[in-house]
C-alpha positions in Angstrom: 140.9 64.9 44.7 137.6 64.9 46.4 139.6 65.5 49.9 141.2 68.4 48.5 138.3 70.2 47.0 136.5 69.6 50.5 139.6 70.9 52.5 139.7 74.0 50.0 136.0 74.8 50.7 136.4 74.6 54.4 139.6 76.8 54.5 137.7 79.3 52.3 134.8 79.2 54.8 136.7 79.6 57.6 139.0 82.4 56.2 135.6 84.4 55.2 136.5 84.3 51.6 133.0 84.2 50.7 131.5 86.8 53.3 130.3 90.4 52.0 130.2 93.0 54.5 129.8 92.2 58.0 130.9 88.5 58.6 128.8 85.6 58.3 130.6 82.9 60.3 130.2 79.5 59.6 132.8 78.0 61.6 134.0 78.4 65.1 137.7 78.9 65.7 140.3 80.5 67.3 144.0 80.4 66.5 145.2 79.8 63.1 143.2 77.5 60.7 143.7 75.9 57.7 147.1 75.0 56.0 148.3 78.6 56.2 147.3 79.1 59.5 145.0 82.2 59.0 142.9 84.1 61.2 139.4 82.6 60.8 136.5 85.5 60.1 135.0 84.7 63.4 137.9 85.6 65.4 138.1 88.7 63.3 134.8 89.7 64.2 135.0 88.7 67.7 138.4 90.9 68.2 136.6 93.8 66.2 133.7 93.7 68.3 135.7 93.2 71.6 138.1 96.0 70.9 135.3 98.6 71.0 134.5 100.8 74.1 131.2 99.2 74.8 131.4 95.8 73.2 128.6 93.8 75.3 125.7 95.6 73.5 127.1 94.7 70.1 128.0 90.9 71.4 124.2 90.9 72.3 123.0 92.0 68.8 125.3 89.3 67.1 123.8 86.7 69.6 120.3 87.7 68.7 120.5 87.6 65.2 123.3 85.0 64.7 123.5 81.0 64.5 125.3 78.5 66.6 128.9 79.5 65.6 128.2 83.0 66.0 126.3 82.7 69.3 129.2 80.4 70.6 131.6 83.3 69.8 129.3 85.8 71.9 129.3 83.2 74.6 133.2 83.6 74.7 132.7 87.3 75.2 129.8 86.7 77.7 132.1 85.0 80.1 134.3 87.8 80.4 132.2 90.8 80.0 128.7 89.6 81.4 129.2 86.2 83.5 125.4 86.5 84.9 124.4 86.4 81.3 127.0 83.8 80.2 125.7 81.4 83.1 122.0 82.0 81.9 122.4 81.1 78.2 124.6 78.2 79.6 121.9 76.7 81.6 119.3 77.1 78.9 121.2 75.2 76.4 123.0 72.9 78.7 122.8 68.9 77.7 121.0 69.8 74.6 123.5 68.0 72.4 124.1 71.2 70.2 126.6 70.6 67.8 129.0 73.5 66.7 131.0 73.5 63.3 134.5 73.9 64.4 138.1 74.2 62.9 141.3 73.6 64.8 144.4 73.9 62.8 143.7 72.0 59.9 141.1 69.6 61.3 137.4 70.7 60.4 134.8 68.9 62.1 131.9 69.6 64.8 132.0 69.6 68.4 129.2 69.4 71.5 128.7 73.0 72.8 129.0 71.7 76.2 132.8 70.9 75.3 133.5 74.2 74.1 131.6 75.9 77.0 134.4 74.0 79.2 137.2 75.3 77.2 135.9 78.9 77.5 135.7 78.2 81.2 139.2 77.2 81.4 140.5 80.1 79.4 141.6 77.8 76.3 140.6 80.7 74.1 141.9 83.8 76.0 145.0 84.0 74.6 143.3 85.0 71.5 141.6 88.1 72.8 143.9 88.9 75.5 142.1 91.7 77.6 145.4 93.6 78.9 147.1 93.3 75.1 143.8 94.7 73.7 143.5 97.6 76.2 146.9 98.6 75.4 146.2 98.7 71.6 143.8 101.3 72.0 
């Protein structure tokens, strides 16, 4: 029973059920999460910003006020929008052992920032914010 309560709480956090106003992201996740495969609040916020005419400035603001999980979404954007900024920040935090709370499908856990940055660079998350698809939606 305890497992189901913990799972339900993680699901609610990932889906943003406790968020008020602008998303407060506590888990880094792209793709469907939880039993129902819902889009995480972080991914929704990422795409909301990414679809704007000048998203870089808003990602910079989110990065400056955000905590590690929010900053990780911003790093995903910086990799596409401002590679020099991405590389500068990556160098600053590389090998620091920073743990990021993540969710991949139904699995909640944490991963090293360095591991997630490798996935960003490999294009692992790109299908969730495909540039051409977003450009045609506007």
